[in-house]
N, C-alpha and C positions, 0 to 999 in steps of 0.2 A: 503494500500499498505506500508505503514512503517513496519506493521507487515510481510509481505511478504517479504520486502528486507532483513529484519533480517532473517528469513527463510534460504534464499540464502545463507546467510554467513556458514550457518550450512554445507554446502557441504566442507567446507575447515579442514584442520587440525587445533586443538585447538589453535597453537601461530598464524597462519594467522587469523583466526576466530577473535582473540582478536584485532589485527591490525585493521582489517577492521571495527570493529566494533566501535573502539575507532575513527578513522576518520571519520564514520558513524556518531557518534553522534555530534561530534565538528562541522562538516559542517551542520547538520540539526540547532544546535543550533544559526552557524551564519549566515545561511539564514532566519530562525525567527526574527533575531535583523534587519539584511535588509530590512526585509518586514517591521518590524516597523519604522525605518526609515524612510522611504519611505512615507509612510503614514504621518508620523510627520511632514515631509517639507510640505506637501499640504497647513498646515496651519501658516507655519513660515515664515517670511520675512528677515530672517538673515542669509539663508543657504549661506556655503561657497561652492568654488569649490572643497576644500580639504575633505569636509565631502561628497558631493555628490559622489567621487569618492570611499569613503570608503564605502558609500551605496550601489552602484552598486558592487562592489567587494564582499561584504557581500551576496546581494543578487542574484547574478549570477555568478560572477569569482569563488568563491569557489569550486560551484558545479563542474565546467569545473576541475578545479584543482584537486580535491576529484577523480573525475572520472577516471581521469590518473593515479593518486597515487595508486588506488587501484589495477589497470592493472600492476603496477610497484611492489606492496606487493605479488600479486598471483604470481608472476613472481619470487619472491624472491632475488630482485636485491638488488644494495648496498645503504645504506641509502644516499649516495649523488645524485645517481641516483633517488632516489625517492623523494628528495626532490628537486630536476632540473625539474622532471615531473611535478609536483607540480604546481612551479614556473612557469614554461610556461603556463602552463593551465590557471593559475590566470592571467597572463597579457592578454593571449587569451581571455578570459573572460570577461575583462575591453573592450577590444576593439570591442567585439562583443556586446557588451552593448552600447555603446558608438555610434557602427554603425547603432543599431536598433533604438536610439533615434533620430538620422539624419534621417532615413530610416521613422521614426512616423510623420516626419515632411513634408520628400520632396523626400518620395519614390511614386511609380505608386500604388496607391490603387488596381491596377489589379493583379501586381505582388508580393505586398508585402503581400497579405493576412488579411489585416485588416485595419479598417478607417484610413486614413489619418488625424494626427491632434488629434488625439486621446488623447494625454499627453496632449495638449494645452487645451483643451476643461475639462481637470480633474485638470487644473492648476498644472501640475508635474512641479517641480524646476528643471528641466533637463540642461545640461551642456550648452545646445544651449542658455536657459534664462537666466544663470547666467553669462554667458561670455556677452551676449546682456547688461544685466545691469552694467557690469564692464565698458564696451566700448561703450555706448550710451552716447549721449548728454543729457541734462536735457530733453528735450520733449520727446525723444524716453524713456527714461526711465520711465519718469511718465506714458505714454502711455501705454507701458507693464506691470508695476505695475497694473495698473487700469482695463486693460483685464484678467492677472491674479487673481483680484480680485472679478470676477464674475461670476455667475452659468447661466445667462439669456438665453435667446434664440437664440442670435445674434451669432450662432455659427460659419456660413462661415465667415461672418465678422472678426472675431476674431481669424480664424485660417490665413487667408488670412494678416491681419493687423500683427500678431506677426511673420509669416514667413516673410513678410516685412523688420521688424525690426531685424531681425536674419542675413538677407542678408545684410543690410545696414550699419550694426554694424561689418559685418566681423566675426560673430561668426562660421557660418558655414564654414567659412576658417579654424578657430581654432579648432573645432570638429573633420575636416578631419585630421589638423596636430597632433592634440591629438591620431586619431586612428591608425594614421601610427607609431607615438612613441611607443605606447604600443605593437604594432604587432611587431617591428622592437626590443623591449625588449623580447618577448618571441621568436623571431628567435635566437638571441643573446644566450639565455638559450639552446636554440635547439642545437647551435652549440657545445656547449661542452657537450652534453649529450653521455653517453657510450653505442649507440645502433648503427647498421650497417646503412653505408650510404641510403641505399634504403628505409631504415624508417625514415629516417632524410629528405630525399627529399617527401616522401611523406605527413609528417607534414609540411613541409615549405610549398607545394602546398596548403595545406589546410588551412594555416594559411592566406596565400595571398587572399585564393577563400572568406574565414571570411571578411578581410579589405573590399574587393571590390565588396561584394555582395549587391544585388537589391531587395532581399527577405528574 
């Protein structure tokens, strides 16, 4: 697939080919780094929220930003427009991944498309987990850390107890606020993009749909 992607770049003139290939290679490296951070976090007990945001930025958000900037490169728009559409995509990508993390715990398995609680079973240090550790009392922190240090077969109980702590500590409210924050940042950048109002409206509607999605 990687080779095929580069072959598609050959459809463009040398200058555009070069810009596309540079962005593509940079993004591929960032995605690899983000994936490795995600794996590393599974065995670390000192992950910060800032590190977590960096991880989802590299693992997910840069892909969205790069996809949008590639369109800007092909359209031969200004450098400012290129940077703005990239930043719009990155902020939207972070909001998307945060929403994905929330739905992994609290989504409807019939509409979400995958097992609810999968991140909990895999001991993923998501935003919900990290905020619950910060805001929980001693008993809640201890119980959550114990659940996230085990890989035994009490899967349903582990999911239910973890979700209960996420809710009691209001980590669920915090992640919704974080999703809105990054979506608002994306829309703020969208407003200054030098594109038609029609396209802005379509991108704005798309942003809000992502923030409120259930699948």
